[in-house]
C-alpha positions as CSV (number, residue, x, y, z in Angstrom):
1,M,159.5,-166.2,-101.3
2,S,163.3,-165.5,-101.6
3,I,164.0,-161.8,-100.8
4,S,166.9,-159.4,-101.8
5,L,168.0,-157.7,-98.4
6,S,170.1,-154.9,-97.6
7,I,170.9,-154.7,-94.0
8,I,172.2,-151.3,-92.9
9,M,174.4,-151.2,-89.5
10,P,175.2,-147.9,-88.2
11,S,178.4,-147.9,-85.9
12,L,179.6,-145.4,-83.6
13,N,182.5,-146.7,-81.7
14,E,181.4,-150.1,-81.5
15,E,184.9,-152.0,-81.7
16,K,183.4,-154.5,-78.8
17,H,180.1,-155.6,-80.6
18,V,180.1,-155.1,-84.5
19,L,182.1,-158.2,-85.4
20,V,179.1,-160.3,-83.4
21,A,176.3,-158.1,-85.0
22,I,178.0,-159.0,-88.2
23,N,178.3,-162.5,-87.9
24,S,174.8,-163.1,-86.2
25,S,173.1,-161.1,-89.2
26,L,174.9,-163.5,-91.8
27,R,173.6,-166.3,-89.6
28,A,170.0,-165.3,-89.9
29,I,170.5,-164.6,-93.8
30,D,171.8,-168.0,-94.3
31,K,169.5,-169.9,-92.0
32,L,166.4,-167.8,-94.0
33,N,168.3,-168.5,-97.3
34,I,168.0,-164.9,-98.3
35,D,170.1,-163.1,-100.5
36,G,171.5,-160.3,-98.3
37,E,174.3,-158.3,-97.7
38,I,175.5,-156.1,-95.0
39,I,176.4,-152.1,-95.3
40,V,178.2,-151.0,-92.1
41,V,178.2,-147.4,-92.0
42,N,180.8,-146.3,-89.6
43,D,179.5,-143.0,-88.5
44,G,182.7,-141.5,-87.3
45,S,184.2,-144.1,-84.8
46,T,187.4,-143.1,-83.3
47,D,188.5,-146.8,-82.1
48,M,189.0,-149.8,-84.0
49,T,185.3,-150.3,-86.0
50,R,186.8,-149.4,-89.2
51,E,189.7,-151.8,-89.0
52,I,187.5,-154.5,-87.7
53,V,184.9,-154.3,-90.6
54,E,187.5,-154.0,-93.2
55,G,189.2,-157.1,-92.0
56,V,185.9,-159.2,-92.2
57,M,185.2,-157.7,-95.4
58,K,188.2,-159.8,-96.9
59,K,186.3,-162.9,-95.8
60,D,183.0,-162.0,-97.3
61,S,181.7,-160.3,-100.2
62,R,178.4,-159.6,-98.5
63,I,179.7,-157.4,-96.1
64,R,180.4,-153.1,-97.2
65,I,181.7,-150.4,-95.4
66,I,180.9,-146.5,-95.7
67,N,182.9,-144.4,-93.3
68,H,182.2,-140.9,-92.2
69,D,185.1,-138.9,-90.5
70,V,182.6,-137.2,-88.2
71,A,179.3,-138.7,-86.7
72,K,176.2,-137.7,-89.0
73,G,173.7,-139.0,-87.0
74,F,171.7,-142.6,-86.8
75,G,169.3,-141.3,-89.1
76,N,171.6,-140.0,-91.7
77,A,173.5,-143.3,-91.5
78,F,170.1,-145.1,-92.6
79,W,169.4,-143.0,-95.7
80,V,173.0,-143.1,-96.7
81,G,172.8,-147.2,-96.5
82,V,169.7,-146.7,-98.7
83,D,171.2,-144.7,-101.3
84,N,173.7,-147.4,-101.7
85,M,172.0,-150.7,-100.9
86,R,171.5,-153.4,-103.9
87,G,168.6,-155.3,-102.4
88,E,165.0,-154.6,-102.8
89,F,164.3,-154.4,-99.1
90,V,165.9,-152.8,-96.2
91,C,165.9,-153.2,-92.3
92,T,168.5,-151.6,-89.8
93,I,170.4,-153.8,-87.3
94,P,172.8,-151.5,-85.3
95,G,176.2,-152.6,-84.5
96,D,175.9,-152.5,-81.0
97,N,174.3,-156.2,-80.8
98,E,171.4,-155.5,-78.8
99,N,169.1,-156.7,-81.8
100,D,169.2,-160.1,-83.3
101,A,168.6,-160.1,-87.2
102,Y,167.0,-163.4,-87.5
103,E,164.0,-161.8,-85.0
104,I,162.8,-159.5,-87.8
105,L,163.9,-161.6,-90.8
106,R,162.0,-164.5,-90.0
107,Y,158.9,-162.6,-90.8
108,H,160.1,-161.6,-94.2
109,K,157.7,-164.2,-95.9
110,L,155.1,-161.3,-94.7
111,L,155.9,-159.0,-97.4
112,D,153.9,-161.0,-99.8
113,H,151.1,-159.0,-98.2
114,V,152.5,-155.6,-96.7
115,D,155.3,-153.4,-97.7
116,I,156.3,-152.7,-94.0
117,I,156.8,-155.1,-90.8
118,I,157.3,-153.3,-87.4
119,P,158.6,-155.1,-84.5
120,F,157.5,-154.5,-81.1
121,V,159.4,-155.9,-78.1
122,Y,157.8,-158.9,-75.7
123,N,160.6,-159.3,-73.4
124,K,160.4,-155.8,-72.0
125,D,161.7,-156.8,-68.4
126,I,165.3,-156.7,-69.9
127,R,165.0,-153.0,-70.1
128,S,165.5,-150.6,-67.0
129,I,162.2,-149.2,-65.5
130,F,163.4,-145.6,-66.4
131,R,163.8,-146.7,-70.2
132,S,160.5,-148.8,-70.1
133,T,158.7,-145.6,-68.7
134,L,160.4,-143.5,-71.3
135,S,159.1,-145.7,-74.2
136,F,155.7,-145.7,-72.8
137,V,155.8,-142.0,-72.6
138,Y,157.3,-141.6,-76.1
139,K,154.4,-144.0,-77.6
140,F,151.7,-142.3,-76.0
141,I,152.9,-139.0,-77.3
142,I,153.1,-140.5,-80.9
143,N,150.1,-142.4,-81.3
144,S,148.0,-139.6,-79.8
145,T,149.5,-137.0,-81.9
146,F,148.9,-139.0,-85.1
147,F,146.1,-141.1,-84.3
148,V,148.0,-144.3,-84.6
149,N,147.7,-147.4,-82.4
150,L,151.7,-148.6,-82.8
151,N,153.3,-150.8,-80.5
152,Y,156.7,-149.6,-81.3
153,T,158.4,-147.2,-83.6
154,N,161.8,-147.4,-82.8
155,G,162.9,-151.0,-83.6
156,T,164.3,-153.0,-86.7
157,V,161.8,-152.4,-89.2
158,L,161.8,-154.1,-92.4
159,Y,160.8,-151.7,-95.5
160,R,160.3,-152.2,-99.3
161,K,163.0,-149.8,-100.7
162,S,160.4,-148.2,-103.3
163,V,158.1,-147.1,-100.7
164,L,161.0,-145.2,-99.3
165,K,161.5,-143.3,-102.3
166,K,158.2,-141.8,-101.8
167,L,159.4,-139.5,-99.1
168,E,160.5,-135.9,-99.8
169,Y,162.1,-135.4,-96.0
170,R,165.1,-137.7,-94.6
171,S,165.2,-137.3,-91.0
172,P,168.7,-137.8,-89.6
173,S,168.5,-138.2,-86.2
174,F,167.2,-141.1,-84.1
175,F,163.8,-140.2,-84.7
176,F,164.2,-141.2,-88.4
177,Q,162.2,-144.6,-87.9
178,T,159.1,-143.1,-86.3
179,D,159.1,-140.3,-88.8
180,I,159.1,-142.6,-92.0
181,L,156.5,-144.8,-90.4
182,I,154.1,-142.3,-89.7
183,R,154.7,-140.5,-93.0
184,L,154.1,-144.2,-94.7
185,I,151.3,-145.3,-92.7
186,K,149.3,-142.1,-92.9
187,G,150.2,-142.4,-96.6
188,G,148.3,-145.4,-96.9
189,Y,150.9,-148.2,-96.8
190,L,150.1,-151.9,-95.3
191,F,152.1,-152.8,-92.5
192,A,152.6,-155.8,-89.8
193,E,153.6,-155.9,-86.3
194,V,155.1,-158.8,-85.1
195,P,156.9,-159.7,-81.7
196,Y,160.4,-159.3,-81.5
197,R,162.9,-160.4,-78.9
198,L,165.6,-158.1,-77.6
199,N,169.0,-158.8,-76.8
200,T,170.5,-157.9,-72.8
201,R,173.0,-154.8,-73.6
202,S,176.4,-156.3,-72.4
203,E,177.5,-153.0,-71.1
204,G,177.1,-149.3,-71.5
205,I,173.5,-147.6,-72.3
206,S,171.8,-146.7,-75.8
207,K,173.4,-143.6,-77.3
208,A,169.6,-142.6,-78.3
209,L,169.5,-141.6,-74.5
210,S,172.0,-138.9,-74.6
211,F,170.8,-135.5,-74.0
212,P,172.0,-134.2,-77.8
213,S,169.9,-137.3,-79.3
214,L,166.9,-136.3,-77.3
215,L,167.0,-133.0,-78.3
216,H,167.0,-133.9,-82.2
217,V,164.0,-136.5,-81.5
218,M,161.7,-133.5,-80.2
219,G,162.9,-131.3,-83.3
220,G,162.2,-134.4,-85.7
221,Y,158.7,-134.5,-83.5
222,L,157.7,-130.8,-84.3
223,R,159.0,-131.2,-87.8
224,L,156.5,-133.9,-88.5
225,V,153.7,-132.3,-86.5
226,K,154.0,-129.4,-89.1
227,D,154.3,-131.6,-92.2
228,Q,151.3,-133.7,-91.1
229,Y,149.2,-131.4,-90.1
230,L,149.8,-128.1,-92.0
231,R,151.1,-129.3,-95.3
232,E,148.7,-132.2,-95.4
233,K,150.1,-133.5,-98.8
234,K,149.4,-137.1,-99.8
235,I,152.5,-139.2,-100.7
236,G,150.7,-141.4,-102.8
237,I,151.2,-145.2,-103.2
238,E,154.2,-146.5,-104.9
239,K,153.4,-148.9,-108.2
240,N,154.6,-152.8,-107.9
241,T,154.3,-152.9,-104.0
242,S,152.1,-155.4,-101.8
243,T,149.8,-152.3,-101.2
244,S,149.2,-151.5,-104.4
245,E,148.3,-154.9,-105.5
246,R,146.1,-155.3,-102.4
247,Y,144.2,-151.7,-103.3
248,K,143.7,-153.2,-106.8
249,H,142.1,-156.3,-105.7
250,S,140.2,-154.5,-103.8
251,D,138.5,-152.4,-106.5
252,A,138.5,-155.4,-108.5
253,E,136.3,-157.0,-105.9
254,S,133.9,-154.0,-105.5
255,T,133.0,-153.6,-108.7
256,N,132.0,-157.1,-109.5
């Protein structure tokens, strides 16, 4: 299966990492023979992120950039990328180079059977005890609240673009990935969880751990609870997806 893929790369002041992240993603695309593009969403960077990306764009037409004058949020960067992508499938690879595109794209053939591929980190020892504990608590809250059993919800998830069209609400914060997954999974879309190796951060800490980001995550969580338990609106299954084909096959089998 040869897929058409768009990698969305949100980047905020990533002048030290974005070029490495781009090159790593291009190598993964080439190695797996994927028809891919990279959309860097420069989310209000005040360093040389924009200049670096625009420089490498001159050497490879598969790279594009969308510039924000001010930071609008990680989730917003994702949705802007979705609205401008050319591929049939989409994945987010942040510009901080903590994620290796090959680790998620290597599973692309599973898209013959599901519409969502969700990675979970297996080398958890590279993360601090604080971050591992925070991740454990977060996962427990999400799984308990929405009656799911997911290993991880904030990784480099691979989606079929058409299933994202079913979503009326678009979270602009770091909570966007969890928000999308819960809405689609509770809506009946089929998914697969796969093991994923995380790179070691060369310096700094994740922007997701900042106090403003955590407040936005709390707000996103409360919005999702309200939508899931008070509105109770089914999103429906998009036609021409792996999920719809699987359901049609099951219905045909049940009538025989």
